[in-house]
Each structure stands twice: as C-alpha cells, then as structure tokens.
C-alpha positions in Angstrom: 102.8 160.3 111.4 105.7 162.7 110.6 108.2 159.9 110.6 105.9 157.0 108.4 105.7 160.5 106.3 109.5 160.9 106.1 109.7 157.2 104.8 107.1 157.9 102.4 108.6 160.9 100.9 112.1 159.4 100.5 110.4 156.1 98.3 107.8 158.1 96.6 111.1 160.9 95.8 114.0 158.1 94.6 112.5 154.9 93.9 111.8 155.4 90.5 115.4 157.1 90.4 116.5 153.9 92.0 114.6 151.7 90.0 115.5 153.5 86.2 119.4 154.6 87.0 120.8 151.9 89.3 118.9 148.9 88.2 118.0 150.0 84.5 114.2 149.0 84.7 112.2 149.2 81.4 109.5 152.1 81.8 106.7 149.7 82.1 107.9 148.1 84.9 108.1 151.5 87.0 103.9 151.4 86.3 103.7 147.9 87.3 105.2 148.8 90.8 102.6 151.1 91.6 99.9 148.5 90.0 101.3 146.0 92.3 101.0 147.9 95.5 97.5 149.1 94.6 96.1 145.4 93.7 97.4 143.6 96.7 96.2 146.6 99.1 92.7 146.3 97.9 91.6 142.6 99.9 92.6 145.0 103.0 90.8 148.0 101.8 87.4 146.1 102.1 88.1 144.7 105.2 89.9 147.5 106.8 87.5 148.5 109.4 87.5 145.4 110.9 91.2 144.3 110.9 92.2 147.6 112.2 89.4 147.3 114.8 91.1 143.7 115.6 94.5 145.0 116.1 93.8 148.3 117.1 95.5 151.8 115.7 98.3 151.5 117.4 99.3 148.1 116.1 98.8 149.4 112.7 101.2 152.3 113.0 103.9 149.8 114.6 103.8 147.5 111.8 104.0 150.0 109.1 107.1 151.5 110.9 108.7 147.8 110.8 107.4 147.1 107.4 109.2 150.4 106.2 112.1 148.9 107.7 111.9 145.8 105.9 110.8 147.1 102.7 113.8 149.6 102.6 116.4 147.3 103.5 115.4 144.8 101.2 115.6 147.1 98.3 119.6 148.1 99.6 120.3 144.4 99.0 118.4 143.9 95.4 120.2 144.3 91.9 117.7 143.2 89.9 114.5 145.2 89.2 112.2 142.7 89.2 112.9 141.8 92.5 111.5 145.0 93.9 107.8 143.6 93.6 108.1 141.6 96.8 108.8 145.0 98.7 106.1 147.1 97.0 103.3 144.7 97.9 104.6 145.8 101.4 102.9 149.2 100.6 99.5 147.7 101.8 100.9 148.2 105.1 103.0 151.2 104.8 100.4 153.2 103.7 97.3 152.1 103.0 97.1 150.3 106.4 98.4 153.5 108.0 96.0 155.9 106.4 93.1 153.8 107.6 94.3 153.2 111.3 95.2 157.0 111.6 91.9 158.0 110.1 90.2 155.8 112.7 92.5 156.9 115.5 91.2 160.6 115.2 87.7 159.9 114.8 87.9 157.7 118.3 90.0 160.4 119.9 89.3 164.0 118.8 87.6 165.9 121.5 84.5 167.5 120.2 84.6 169.7 117.7 88.3 169.1 116.8 87.8 166.2 114.2 88.4 168.3 110.9 91.2 169.8 112.5 93.1 166.8 113.8 92.8 165.3 110.7 94.1 168.3 108.7 97.2 167.9 111.1 97.4 164.1 110.4 97.3 164.9 106.8 100.0 167.7 107.2 102.5 165.8 109.1 101.9 163.0 106.7 101.7 164.0 103.2 103.1 167.8 103.9 105.7 168.2 106.4 106.8 164.4 106.3 107.0 163.6 102.4 109.0 167.1 102.3 111.5 166.4 104.9 111.7 162.8 103.6 112.7 163.6 100.2 115.2 166.4 101.4 116.9 164.3 103.6 116.8 161.6 101.0 118.7 163.6 98.6 121.2 164.6 101.1 122.0 161.5 102.4 122.1 159.8 98.6 124.6 162.9 97.7 126.7 162.1 100.9 126.8 158.3 100.5 127.4 158.7 96.8 124.8 155.4 96.8 121.0 154.7 96.4 121.5 151.4 97.9 123.1 152.8 101.5 120.6 155.2 101.5 117.6 152.9 101.2 119.7 150.9 104.0 120.1 153.9 106.2 116.6 154.8 105.7 115.3 151.2 106.7 117.8 151.2 109.8 116.1 154.7 111.3 112.8 153.3 110.3 113.2 150.1 112.3 114.6 152.0 115.0 111.7 154.2 115.4 109.4 150.9 115.0 111.1 149.4 118.4 110.8 152.8 120.3 107.1 152.8 119.3 106.4 149.4 120.2 108.1 149.8 123.3 106.1 152.8 124.2 102.7 151.4 123.3 103.7 148.1 125.1 104.3 149.9 128.1 101.3 152.3 127.9 99.2 149.4 127.3 100.2 147.7 130.5 100.8 150.4 132.9 97.8 152.3 132.3 95.2 149.7 132.6 97.1 148.4 135.7 96.5 152.0 137.4 93.1 152.0 136.1 92.6 148.9 137.7 94.1 149.9 140.7 92.5 153.1 141.1 89.2 151.4 140.7 89.6 148.9 143.2 90.4 151.5 145.9 87.5 153.9 144.6 85.2 150.6 145.0 86.8 149.8 148.7 86.3 153.6 149.7 83.0 153.9 148.3 82.1 150.4 150.3 83.6 151.8 153.5 81.5 155.3 153.0 78.5 153.2 152.3 79.1 150.9 155.2 79.7 153.4 157.7 76.8 155.5 156.4 74.5 151.8 157.0 76.5 151.5 160.4 75.7 154.9 161.2 72.1 155.1 160.5 71.5 151.7 162.1 73.6 152.8 165.3 71.1 156.1 165.0 68.1 154.6 164.4 65.0 153.7 166.5 66.1 151.3 169.2 69.6 152.5 169.5 69.5 155.9 170.8 69.7 156.8 174.3 67.1 159.8 173.8 65.8 161.5 176.9 62.3 159.9 175.9 63.5 156.8 175.7 65.3 156.8 179.2 62.2 158.2 180.9 60.0 155.1 179.0 62.4 152.5 180.4 62.4 153.9 183.9 58.5 154.3 183.9 56.5 151.5 182.0 53.6 153.5 182.6 54.4 156.0 179.9 52.5 156.1 177.1 52.5 157.6 173.6 49.9 160.4 173.1 49.8 161.4 169.7 51.8 163.6 167.9 51.8 165.9 171.1 54.7 163.5 172.8 54.8 161.9 175.4 52.7 162.4 178.5 51.8 160.8 181.7 48.4 159.0 182.4 
C-alpha cells in the first residue's frame, strides 16, 4: 500500500503540472480528466464486491501496480493532452479497485479488535505517508531529470518492478503454502488413522476372549467351573 500510495502521490501532485505546462492543455481538460476516471469507475464500484471476491484481494493489488506502470509509461510518450484520457481511465484499477480490495482484505484478515487500527494504518500508508513521499520523490526526480516525461517513465518502470516482485511473491505463496497445508493434513490424517487403528487393535486384543487372565486359564483347564454371579468364579 505504501508503494501504491507513492505512485498515487506523484500523479496527484504533478499530473496537472504535466498537462498544463508540458502539453499546454486547456483548463477545462484538467477537470475532464478527473471526470473520466470517476465515470469509468462507476460500473466497477457497483460490482466491486463480486469482482474482488472472484479474483482475490492479492490480484487487485497486483493489477494496481501493473496498471500504474502502464499508465505512467503511457504518459511519458504522449505530447497531446487529449491522449491522456485512456490512461486516466486506468484509475479504476490504480485507485478505486485498490481501495475496495484493501478494505476487503483488512476486513477478512484483521484480528478481533484490530479492524479500526489496521484500517487507519492502511489509510496512513496510502493516503498519508505514501502520498507525501510520492510527491517529494517526484519533485526531486523532475528536478534531477529536467523532464516530466522522464519522471513519469521512471515511476512507471519502478511500479512495474514492484508489480513483478509482488506477482512472484503471491504466486509462490499461493502455491507453496496450500501444498504444505495439504501435505501436513495428509500426515495428520495418517497419524490419526494409525492411532485410531492402534487403539482399536488394542481394544480388540485386550477385549473379552483375547486376554489370557487367570480366570480364563482356570476355566479352560476345568470345564466344570461356572460363573457364580458377581462374586466371581467358584467351583461346583
């Protein structure tokens, strides 16, 4: 969430500067970019719960990082402000779906009594610390490269690298952990069966007709012995 917040802080701070100073966009176009992102996101927000439940929260974060890379690298190659609209539409993945996925992930995994705390930490990492760091880092990057195009390109590459790392991590985690769980469950099942079988065998071996008790030996040696009620064995 901190990395996504850094990307978000950069675009929120310098997108309008880029469109206005570098691409000479009219003022009304700046407002249209925000409207485009919001309008495209409406259908997703309506079905967001079903979509996130279907693909998983980890995939939502993964897609957000990759879409940040596509969005920023795309900005770095445009020289007409109107070409920014297709990349603004990607905000449905980089912001709206990310927020829904993060909220759902916390709600499903937060320990009892920690929901509000983790929600606050997530918001602080994305909208607070991450956003502020993104603006600061973006300013230094633009100052160093002397080009907003290059700054967008560098941020896109960084986002793509983090997206690839997160994808590998999630893939390994999703494949390795369930396999270990299945293996552990299989081992526990075998031990349980063995234990149950051992108890059953012990019960069968130690049950009536299996024990070589003195009374049984006495009965086998003298067939005239009968059982005389609760007092035990007695000779007739």
